C-alpha positions as CSV (number, residue, x, y, z in Angstrom):
1,X,185.5,46.9,113.2
2,X,183.3,43.9,113.2
3,X,184.8,42.5,116.3
4,X,184.4,45.7,118.1
5,X,180.7,45.8,116.9
6,X,180.3,42.2,118.2
7,X,181.9,43.1,121.5
8,X,179.6,46.1,122.0
9,X,176.3,44.3,121.1
10,X,176.9,41.1,122.8
11,X,174.9,40.8,126.0
12,X,176.8,40.7,129.2
13,X,176.0,38.2,132.0
14,X,174.5,41.0,134.1
15,X,172.1,42.0,131.4
16,X,171.3,38.3,130.6
17,X,170.4,37.9,134.3
18,X,168.2,41.0,134.4
19,X,166.3,39.8,131.4
20,X,165.7,36.4,132.9
21,X,164.4,38.0,136.1
22,X,162.0,40.2,134.0
23,X,160.6,37.2,132.2
24,X,160.1,35.3,135.5
25,X,158.4,38.3,137.0
26,X,156.1,38.5,134.0
27,X,155.3,34.8,134.2
28,X,154.5,35.1,137.8
29,X,152.2,38.1,137.2
30,X,150.4,36.2,134.5
31,X,149.9,33.2,136.8
32,X,148.5,35.3,139.5
33,X,146.2,37.2,137.1
34,X,144.9,33.8,135.8
35,X,143.6,32.8,139.3
36,X,139.9,33.3,140.1
37,X,140.8,35.6,143.0
38,X,142.9,37.8,140.8
39,X,140.2,37.9,138.1
40,X,137.6,38.9,140.6
41,X,139.9,41.6,142.0
42,X,140.5,42.9,138.5
43,X,136.9,43.2,137.5
44,X,135.8,44.6,140.8
45,X,134.9,48.3,140.4
46,X,136.8,50.8,142.4
47,X,135.4,52.1,145.7
48,X,133.4,55.2,144.8
49,X,134.4,58.5,146.3
50,X,132.0,60.0,148.9
51,X,129.2,62.1,147.5
52,X,129.7,65.8,147.8
53,X,127.5,67.5,150.4
54,X,124.9,70.0,149.2
55,X,126.9,72.9,150.6
56,X,130.7,72.6,150.8
57,X,132.1,73.8,154.0
58,X,134.6,76.6,154.0
59,X,138.2,75.9,155.3
60,X,138.5,76.6,159.0
61,X,141.9,77.5,160.5
62,X,140.7,77.9,164.0
63,X,141.8,74.3,164.9
64,X,145.2,74.7,163.1
65,X,148.0,72.9,165.0
66,X,151.1,74.7,166.4
67,X,153.3,73.5,163.6
68,X,151.0,75.0,160.9
69,X,151.6,78.4,159.4
70,X,151.6,80.9,162.2
71,X,151.1,83.8,159.7
72,X,147.8,82.4,158.6
73,X,146.6,82.2,162.2
74,X,147.8,85.7,163.0
75,X,146.1,87.1,159.8
76,X,142.8,85.5,160.8
77,X,143.0,87.1,164.2
78,X,143.9,90.4,162.8
79,X,140.9,90.2,160.4
80,X,138.6,89.5,163.2
81,X,139.5,92.8,164.9
82,X,139.1,94.9,161.8
83,X,136.0,97.1,161.2
84,X,133.7,96.7,158.2
85,X,135.6,99.1,156.0
86,X,139.0,97.6,156.7
87,X,137.7,94.1,156.0
88,X,136.2,95.1,152.7
89,X,139.4,96.8,151.7
90,X,141.5,93.8,152.6
91,X,139.1,91.3,150.8
92,X,139.2,93.5,147.7
93,X,143.1,93.6,147.7
94,X,143.2,89.8,148.3
95,X,140.7,89.0,145.4
96,X,142.7,91.3,143.0
97,X,145.7,89.0,143.6
98,X,143.8,85.9,142.8
99,X,143.8,84.1,139.5
100,X,140.7,82.4,137.9
101,X,141.2,79.1,139.6
102,X,141.3,80.8,143.0
103,X,138.3,82.9,142.3
104,X,136.3,79.9,141.3
105,X,137.2,78.4,144.6
106,X,136.0,81.6,146.4
107,X,132.7,81.6,144.4
108,X,132.0,78.0,145.5
109,X,132.4,79.0,149.1
110,X,130.5,82.3,148.8
111,X,127.5,81.2,146.5
112,X,125.8,78.8,149.0
113,X,126.3,81.4,151.8
114,X,124.4,84.0,149.9
115,X,121.3,81.8,149.0
116,X,118.3,82.0,151.3
117,X,115.3,79.7,151.4
118,X,112.3,82.0,150.9
119,X,109.9,79.5,152.5
120,X,112.1,79.4,155.6
121,X,112.0,83.2,156.2
122,X,108.6,84.3,154.8
123,X,105.4,83.9,156.6
124,X,103.3,80.8,155.8
125,X,100.5,82.8,154.3
126,X,102.8,84.5,151.9
127,X,104.4,81.2,150.9
128,X,101.0,79.7,150.2
129,X,100.2,82.7,148.1
130,X,103.3,82.2,146.1
131,X,102.4,78.6,145.4
132,X,99.1,79.6,144.0
133,X,100.9,81.2,140.9
134,X,102.4,77.8,139.9
135,X,100.4,76.3,137.1
136,X,102.5,73.2,136.4
137,X,101.8,70.3,138.6
138,X,105.1,68.7,137.9
139,X,106.8,71.8,139.5
140,X,104.7,71.4,142.6
141,X,105.6,67.8,142.8
142,X,109.3,68.5,142.5
143,X,109.1,71.3,145.1
144,X,107.7,69.0,147.6
145,X,111.0,67.0,147.6
146,X,113.2,70.1,148.6
147,X,112.6,69.8,152.3
148,X,110.0,69.0,155.0
149,X,109.0,72.7,155.1
150,X,108.4,72.7,151.3
151,X,106.5,69.5,151.4
152,X,104.2,70.8,154.1
153,X,103.5,73.9,152.0
154,X,103.0,72.1,148.8
155,X,100.6,69.7,150.4
156,X,98.3,72.4,151.4
157,X,95.0,72.0,149.4
158,X,94.6,75.6,148.2
159,X,97.3,75.3,145.6
160,X,95.9,72.1,144.2
161,X,92.4,73.4,144.3
162,X,93.5,76.3,142.0
163,X,95.2,73.8,139.8
164,X,91.9,71.8,139.5
165,X,90.3,75.0,138.4
166,X,93.0,75.8,135.9
167,X,92.7,72.3,134.4
168,X,88.8,72.5,134.4
169,X,88.6,69.5,136.8
170,X,85.4,69.3,138.7
171,X,85.2,70.3,142.2
172,X,85.2,68.0,145.2
173,X,81.9,66.8,146.5
174,X,82.0,69.0,149.6
175,X,81.8,72.1,147.5
176,X,78.7,71.0,145.7
177,X,75.7,72.8,147.2
178,X,73.7,69.6,146.8
179,X,76.2,67.8,149.1
180,X,74.7,69.8,152.0
181,X,71.4,68.0,151.3
182,X,71.2,64.9,153.6
183,X,67.6,64.2,153.2
184,X,67.5,62.6,149.8
185,X,65.3,59.7,149.1
186,X,67.0,56.3,148.6
187,X,65.2,56.2,145.2
188,X,67.0,59.3,144.1
189,X,70.4,58.0,145.0
190,X,70.0,55.2,142.5
191,X,69.3,57.6,139.6
192,X,72.0,58.2,137.2
193,X,73.3,61.8,137.0
194,X,72.3,64.3,134.4
195,X,72.6,68.0,134.8
196,X,68.9,68.8,134.5
197,X,67.3,70.7,137.4
198,X,64.0,69.2,136.2
199,X,63.9,66.9,139.3
200,X,62.7,69.9,141.3
201,X,59.0,70.5,141.7
202,X,57.6,72.4,138.8
203,X,56.4,75.9,139.4
204,X,54.5,77.7,136.7
205,X,55.8,81.0,137.9
206,X,59.3,79.8,137.4
207,X,58.6,78.6,134.0
208,X,57.1,82.1,133.0
209,X,60.1,83.9,134.6
210,X,62.5,81.7,132.7
211,X,60.8,82.5,129.4
212,X,60.8,86.2,130.3
213,X,64.6,86.0,130.4
214,X,65.1,85.8,134.2
215,X,68.6,84.5,134.9
216,X,68.9,81.0,136.2
217,X,71.3,79.9,138.9
218,X,74.7,78.6,137.6
219,X,73.8,75.1,138.7
220,X,70.7,75.0,136.6
221,X,72.5,76.0,133.6
222,X,75.2,73.4,133.6
223,X,75.4,71.0,130.8
224,X,75.5,67.4,131.5
225,X,78.2,66.4,129.1
226,X,80.9,68.8,130.3
227,X,80.2,69.5,133.9
228,X,79.4,66.0,135.2
229,X,78.1,66.7,138.6
230,X,79.8,65.1,141.4
231,X,78.1,62.0,142.9
232,X,77.9,61.4,146.7
233,X,78.6,58.2,148.3
234,X,75.4,56.2,149.4
235,X,77.1,55.8,152.8
236,X,78.8,59.0,153.6
237,X,82.5,58.6,154.0
238,X,84.2,59.8,157.2
239,X,87.2,61.6,155.6
240,X,86.8,63.7,152.6
241,X,89.2,63.8,149.7
242,X,92.0,66.2,149.5
243,X,92.4,68.3,146.3
244,X,96.0,67.0,146.0
245,X,94.8,63.3,145.7
246,X,91.8,64.4,143.6
247,X,94.1,66.3,141.2
248,X,96.3,63.3,140.9
249,X,93.5,61.0,140.1
250,X,92.1,63.4,137.4
251,X,95.7,64.1,135.9
252,X,96.5,60.3,135.6
253,X,93.2,59.7,134.0
254,X,93.9,62.5,131.5
255,X,97.2,61.0,130.7
256,X,95.5,57.6,130.2
257,X,93.0,59.3,127.8
258,X,96.0,60.5,125.8
259,X,98.3,57.5,125.7
260,X,96.8,54.6,127.6
261,X,93.6,53.0,128.5
262,X,92.5,49.3,128.7
263,X,90.0,48.0,126.1
264,X,87.7,45.1,126.5
265,X,86.0,44.2,123.2
266,X,83.3,41.6,122.6
267,X,80.6,40.7,120.2
268,X,77.3,41.5,121.8
269,X,74.9,39.4,119.6
270,X,75.2,36.9,116.8
271,X,72.2,38.5,115.1
272,X,72.6,41.2,112.5
273,X,71.5,44.5,113.7
274,X,72.2,48.3,113.8
275,X,72.8,50.1,117.0
276,X,70.2,52.8,117.2
277,X,70.8,54.0,120.8
278,X,73.5,53.6,123.4
279,X,73.6,54.9,127.1
280,X,76.1,54.7,129.9
281,X,75.0,55.2,133.4
282,X,76.7,54.7,136.7
283,X,75.2,51.0,136.7
284,X,74.4,50.0,133.2
285,X,75.4,50.1,129.6
286,X,72.2,49.9,127.6
287,X,72.3,49.2,123.9
288,X,69.2,49.2,121.5
289,X,69.1,47.7,118.1
290,X,66.9,47.8,115.1
291,X,66.2,44.2,115.5
292,X,63.7,45.0,118.4
293,X,66.3,43.9,121.1
294,X,67.6,45.9,124.1
295,X,70.8,44.6,125.7
296,X,71.8,45.5,129.3
297,X,75.3,45.1,130.5
298,X,77.1,46.2,133.7
299,X,79.6,49.1,133.5
300,X,82.4,46.6,132.6
301,X,80.6,45.2,129.6
302,X,79.4,42.0,131.2
303,X,75.9,40.9,129.9
304,X,73.2,40.9,132.4
305,X,69.9,40.6,130.5
306,X,68.1,41.1,127.2
307,X,64.9,43.1,127.1
308,X,62.4,41.7,124.5
309,X,58.9,43.0,123.9
310,X,59.1,45.4,121.0
311,X,57.9,43.9,117.7
312,X,60.0,46.0,115.5
313,X,63.2,48.1,115.7
314,X,63.9,50.2,118.8
315,X,64.8,53.7,117.7
316,X,64.6,55.7,121.0
317,X,65.2,55.0,124.6
318,X,66.3,56.7,127.8
319,X,67.3,55.3,131.2
320,X,66.7,56.8,134.6
321,X,68.3,54.8,137.4
322,X,66.7,51.3,137.3
323,X,64.0,52.6,134.9
324,X,64.2,52.5,131.1
325,X,61.7,54.0,128.6
326,X,61.9,52.8,125.0
327,X,60.0,53.2,121.8
328,X,60.2,52.1,118.2
329,X,58.6,51.2,114.9
330,X,55.8,49.3,116.7
331,X,54.4,52.7,118.0
332,X,54.5,51.6,121.6
333,X,56.4,53.3,124.5
334,X,57.6,50.6,127.0
335,X,58.7,51.2,130.6
336,X,61.2,48.6,131.9
337,X,62.7,47.7,135.3
338,X,66.4,47.2,134.5
339,X,67.0,45.5,137.9
340,X,64.6,42.7,137.1
341,X,64.3,42.9,133.2
342,X,60.5,43.0,133.2
343,X,58.2,45.4,131.4
344,X,56.1,47.5,133.7
345,X,54.0,49.4,131.2
346,X,53.1,49.5,127.5
347,X,52.0,53.0,126.7
348,X,49.9,53.2,123.5
349,X,48.7,56.3,121.7
350,X,51.2,57.2,119.0
351,X,50.1,56.1,115.5
352,X,53.6,56.0,113.9
353,X,57.2,55.3,114.8
354,X,58.4,56.8,118.1
355,X,61.5,58.6,117.0
356,X,62.7,60.4,120.2
357,X,62.4,60.1,123.9
358,X,63.5,62.1,126.9
359,X,62.7,62.2,130.6
360,X,62.2,65.3,132.7
361,X,62.0,63.5,136.0
362,X,61.8,60.0,137.4
363,X,58.0,60.0,136.7
364,X,57.6,61.9,133.5
365,X,58.7,61.0,129.9
366,X,58.2,62.8,126.7
367,X,58.1,61.1,123.3
368,X,58.1,62.4,119.8
369,X,56.8,60.4,116.9
370,X,56.4,60.4,113.2
371,X,52.7,61.0,113.7
372,X,53.7,64.7,114.2
373,X,52.8,64.6,117.9
374,X,54.5,64.7,121.2
375,X,53.1,62.9,124.2
376,X,53.8,63.4,127.9
377,X,53.5,60.2,129.9
378,X,52.9,59.6,133.7
379,X,55.1,56.7,134.5
380,X,53.7,56.0,137.8
381,X,50.2,55.6,136.5
382,X,51.0,54.5,133.0
383,X,48.8,57.2,131.5
384,X,49.2,60.0,128.8
385,X,49.0,63.4,130.5
386,X,49.1,65.6,127.4
387,X,49.2,65.2,123.7
388,X,51.2,68.1,122.2
389,X,49.8,68.9,118.7
390,X,51.3,71.5,116.4
391,X,54.0,70.1,114.1
392,X,53.0,69.3,110.5
393,X,55.7,66.4,109.9
394,X,57.5,63.9,111.9
395,X,59.1,65.0,115.2
396,X,62.7,64.1,114.9
397,X,64.4,65.4,118.0
398,X,63.6,67.0,121.4
399,X,65.4,68.4,124.4
400,X,64.4,69.2,127.9
401,X,65.4,71.9,130.5
402,X,63.3,72.2,133.6
403,X,59.6,72.6,132.7
404,X,60.4,73.4,129.0
405,X,60.8,71.0,126.2
406,X,61.9,72.1,122.7
407,X,61.1,69.8,119.7
408,X,62.5,69.8,116.1
409,X,60.6,68.5,113.2
410,X,60.9,67.6,109.5
411,X,58.3,70.5,109.0
412,X,61.5,72.8,109.4
413,X,60.3,74.4,112.5
414,X,61.0,74.0,116.3
415,X,58.5,74.5,119.0
416,X,58.8,75.3,122.7
417,X,56.4,73.6,124.9
418,X,55.4,73.7,128.6
419,X,55.5,70.3,130.2
420,X,53.1,71.2,133.1
421,X,50.7,73.1,131.0
422,X,50.9,70.8,127.9
423,X,50.8,73.6,125.4
424,X,52.9,75.3,122.8
425,X,54.6,78.5,123.9
426,X,56.5,79.5,120.8
427,X,57.3,78.4,117.3
428,X,60.9,78.9,115.9
429,X,60.8,79.4,112.1
430,X,63.7,80.0,109.8
431,X,65.2,76.8,108.6
432,X,64.7,75.8,105.0
433,X,64.6,72.0,105.5
434,X,64.2,69.4,108.1
435,X,65.6,69.8,111.6
436,X,67.6,66.8,112.8
437,X,69.3,68.0,116.1
438,X,68.5,70.2,119.0
439,X,70.6,71.5,121.9
440,X,69.0,73.5,124.8
441,X,70.7,74.7,128.0
442,X,68.0,77.0,129.3
443,X,69.5,80.2,127.8
444,X,69.9,79.4,124.1
445,X,68.5,76.9,121.7
446,X,70.6,75.6,118.9
447,X,69.0,73.6,115.9
448,X,70.9,71.7,113.1
449,X,69.2,71.2,109.9
450,X,69.4,69.5,106.4
451,X,69.9,73.0,105.0
452,X,73.5,72.8,106.4
453,X,73.0,75.7,108.9
454,X,72.9,75.9,112.6
455,X,70.5,78.5,114.1
456,X,70.8,80.0,117.6
457,X,67.5,81.1,119.2
458,X,66.4,83.0,122.2
459,X,63.9,80.9,124.1
460,X,62.2,83.9,125.8
461,X,61.1,85.6,122.6
462,X,61.7,83.0,119.9
463,X,63.9,85.3,117.8
464,X,66.8,83.9,115.8
465,X,70.1,85.2,117.4
466,X,72.5,84.0,114.7
467,X,72.9,81.7,111.8
468,X,76.1,79.6,111.9
469,X,77.3,78.7,108.4
470,X,80.2,76.4,107.5
471,X,79.0,72.9,107.1
472,X,78.3,71.6,103.6
473,X,75.7,68.9,104.4
474,X,73.2,67.8,107.0
475,X,74.1,68.9,110.6
476,X,72.9,66.1,112.7
477,X,75.1,66.3,115.9
478,X,74.9,69.2,118.4
479,X,76.0,69.6,121.9
480,X,76.1,72.9,123.9
481,X,77.7,73.8,127.1
482,X,77.9,77.4,128.4
483,X,79.4,79.5,125.6
484,X,80.7,76.5,123.6
485,X,78.7,74.7,120.8
486,X,80.2,71.7,118.9
487,X,78.5,70.6,115.7
488,X,79.0,67.6,113.5
489,X,77.8,67.0,110.0
490,X,77.4,64.5,107.2
491,X,80.2,66.2,105.5
492,X,82.6,64.6,108.1
493,X,83.6,67.9,109.8
494,X,83.4,68.9,113.3
495,X,83.3,72.5,114.3
496,X,83.7,74.3,117.6
497,X,81.8,77.6,118.0
498,X,81.8,80.4,120.4
499,X,78.3,81.5,121.5
500,X,79.7,84.8,122.7
501,X,80.6,86.3,119.3
502,X,79.1,83.4,117.1
503,X,82.6,82.7,115.5
504,X,84.1,79.4,114.7
505,X,86.9,78.5,117.1
506,X,88.1,75.2,115.3
507,X,87.4,73.5,112.1
508,X,88.2,69.9,112.3
509,X,88.4,67.6,109.3
510,X,87.4,64.6,111.4
511,X,86.1,61.8,109.2
512,X,85.9,60.8,105.6
513,X,82.2,60.3,106.0
514,X,79.2,61.3,108.2
515,X,79.9,62.1,111.9
516,X,77.6,59.5,113.5
517,X,78.4,60.3,117.1
518,X,79.8,63.3,118.9
519,X,80.4,64.3,122.5
520,X,82.7,66.6,124.4
521,X,83.5,67.7,127.9
522,X,85.8,70.3,129.4
523,X,89.0,68.7,127.9
524,X,88.2,66.7,124.8
525,X,85.9,66.0,121.9
526,X,85.3,62.4,121.0
527,X,83.8,61.8,117.5
528,X,82.8,58.7,115.6
529,X,82.1,58.4,111.9
530,X,80.7,56.0,109.4
531,X,84.3,55.7,108.1
532,X,84.8,53.4,111.1
533,X,87.1,55.6,113.1
534,X,86.8,57.0,116.6
535,X,89.0,60.2,117.3
536,X,89.8,62.2,120.3
537,X,90.5,65.9,119.8
538,X,91.8,68.5,122.3
539,X,89.0,70.9,122.9
540,X,91.2,74.0,123.5
541,X,93.8,73.4,120.9
542,X,91.6,71.8,118.2
543,X,94.3,69.1,117.6
544,X,94.0,65.5,117.1
545,X,95.0,63.6,120.3
546,X,94.7,60.0,119.2
547,X,92.5,57.5,117.3
548,X,91.0,55.5,120.2
549,X,90.2,52.3,118.5
550,X,91.4,50.3,115.4
551,X,89.2,51.3,112.3
552,X,86.1,49.3,111.8
553,X,83.6,49.2,108.9
554,X,81.5,51.8,110.6
555,X,81.0,53.4,114.1
556,X,77.4,53.6,115.3
557,X,77.6,55.3,118.7
558,X,80.2,56.5,121.1
559,X,79.6,57.7,124.7
560,X,82.1,58.5,127.5
561,X,82.3,59.5,131.1
562,X,85.3,60.8,133.0
563,X,87.2,57.5,133.1
564,X,85.1,55.2,130.7
565,X,84.3,55.1,127.0
566,X,81.9,52.8,125.1
567,X,82.1,52.3,121.3
568,X,79.5,50.4,119.4
569,X,80.9,49.5,115.9
570,X,80.4,47.1,113.0
571,X,83.7,45.1,112.5
572,X,83.9,42.2,110.1
573,X,80.2,42.0,109.9
574,X,79.8,41.7,113.7
575,X,78.3,44.0,116.2
576,X,81.2,44.8,118.6
577,X,81.1,46.7,121.8
578,X,84.4,48.2,123.1
579,X,84.6,49.3,126.8
580,X,87.6,51.5,127.3
581,X,88.7,52.1,130.9
582,X,91.0,55.1,131.8
583,X,90.9,54.7,135.7
584,X,94.3,55.3,137.3
585,X,95.8,52.5,139.3
586,X,94.9,52.4,143.0
587,X,98.6,52.2,144.2
588,X,98.7,54.3,147.3
589,X,96.6,55.8,150.1
590,X,95.7,58.9,148.1
591,X,94.4,56.8,145.3
592,X,92.5,54.5,147.5
593,X,90.9,57.6,149.2
594,X,89.7,58.8,145.8
595,X,89.1,55.5,144.3
596,X,86.3,55.8,141.6
597,X,84.8,59.1,142.6
598,X,82.3,58.7,139.7
599,X,81.0,55.5,141.3
600,X,80.9,56.5,145.1
601,X,79.3,60.0,144.7
602,X,76.0,61.1,143.3
603,X,74.8,64.4,141.8
604,X,71.5,65.6,143.1
605,X,71.0,68.1,140.3
606,X,71.5,65.6,137.5
607,X,69.4,62.6,137.3
608,X,69.8,61.2,133.8
609,X,72.9,59.6,132.2
610,X,75.2,61.8,130.3
611,X,74.3,60.1,127.0
612,X,70.6,60.8,127.5
613,X,70.8,64.4,126.4
614,X,73.1,63.7,123.4
615,X,71.2,64.2,120.2
616,X,69.9,61.1,118.4
617,X,72.6,59.6,116.1
618,X,72.3,61.0,112.7
619,X,72.5,57.5,111.2
620,X,69.4,57.8,109.1
621,X,69.7,58.0,105.5
622,X,68.6,61.5,104.2
623,X,65.0,61.1,103.2
624,X,63.3,62.8,100.2
625,X,62.4,66.3,101.2
626,X,59.0,65.9,99.4
627,X,58.0,62.8,101.2
628,X,58.0,61.5,104.8
629,X,59.0,58.0,105.8
630,X,56.2,56.1,107.4
631,X,56.2,53.1,109.5
632,X,55.3,51.0,106.5
633,X,58.5,52.0,104.8
634,X,61.4,49.8,105.5
635,X,62.9,51.9,108.4
636,X,64.8,49.0,109.8
637,X,66.5,48.6,106.4
638,X,67.3,52.3,105.7
639,X,70.1,52.6,108.3
640,X,70.8,56.1,109.6
641,X,74.2,57.5,108.6
642,X,75.3,54.6,106.4
């Protein structure tokens, strides 16, 4: 048994030989695989299969060779001779005989043949009308990649113009009525934009009609902060911008506001000082401090000059092109030339601190003082034209629209004055405590008070239209545009109101302390607080978009334009200026065509910087209602809002 087993299991010479050949073959393969050529061949990826065509072609038997199935050829010829009914019947019978795999094959052949490109068969006018209903720019961008026909249609300006309207982007310069005016003085082209129609010649009849409730034109009712007028190029460009490139520019800037932006931060002075006023124009960033200094920077934050002349703190200023008017604790109103840094006039007349300043045109300034008066100054002659007497306490704020100036006072009243006539037209009574902020757009007046309420007034008859309640402390920040009012209070909250039904739209718990700065446009609200934070909010949704800067000890002032934002803050005991830029990159022809529209164009209805009409920062500590702070009190020590 054992011998038999050994005989069966013992390898034969043939098997031994085959095993040797197998080992040799394996050794040879390993040797070849170890060579560099073999290694490179082994790691080389396989040749990819050709990409499928967009529409697979159906099999065609018309070119079948003679040796191919003659029955298929005869069936094809027979099908061609059938009428419509016979064809449908035969196709139905054939499809009933197919399984799922064969039906899928049929579907792949049939589906592309049934699809039609509507833009290839419809008239161009109808295609463009269809594109007007698309409200997603990404959809339009993808549609332009379908074909040349689609790209030509999508590049039509009408669809992008409507998108600009839907996204509340401003119109192109060629749509601005002021753009038709070619006879504008060079002096005007240097003025910063501000949506006041006050640059027009004053007309007493217009003033009276306005107070009687005569409707004003849409352009005269625009608010500066939201509807930044388009600026015109000093040297007119040959080619106007397309709405497509314009939308791209604005859309990229909006994205930068939400997630990007470039910040340039620097300490502006080694001296200790509180920022009392900040303005951003198309040429300058102007900063006033309570240490009597005024710093002038270019729009990128590079220091140009320091204006020195005030003896004590500067508490109010307003720029107009290369002109700057400032006032402060020394009771003087000074007129500066920003280009040269020299003082042109020193206007004297007030007997106490100049607390607020505005300009109605390039030659007229209005100042409000703690001496209870307002003064109207002729800047060409350096003289006082009118002294407006009527308030019983300090004049805290004022606002201008056309020939009308509205002032708010610590005597709890607001007054409507005629600039040309120099007299009081109406007195608005109703608040129970000091008025700290005013907004005025020609149709309505809004006043914010220490009594925590906001009152809406009719300027034509002086009656109170509504009282907005909700804040629990001083309302020191107001901004109005059309039917939207945004308020900020010392309770740290920001509220968005509808002036149509006087209902609150959004309640924003913005800051842990006082709201020291507030501004909004058609897309966002930017708020700064004494808690040291700057926040951006979505105007329509009322949601927080982002915190723009790292927290500081306190934020004194924030102003912004379409693609730039300036923050003045106290960080680590230093006065810091942050200049944020949200300009999209200039990476193609369209971008080059629309590069810096805010710098190359000028608005002829708006002559003052956007920041000039914002209410004075409510940085001032709340005074005792029974007493008024005089100049002899340490105003430079009592810091607003801290």
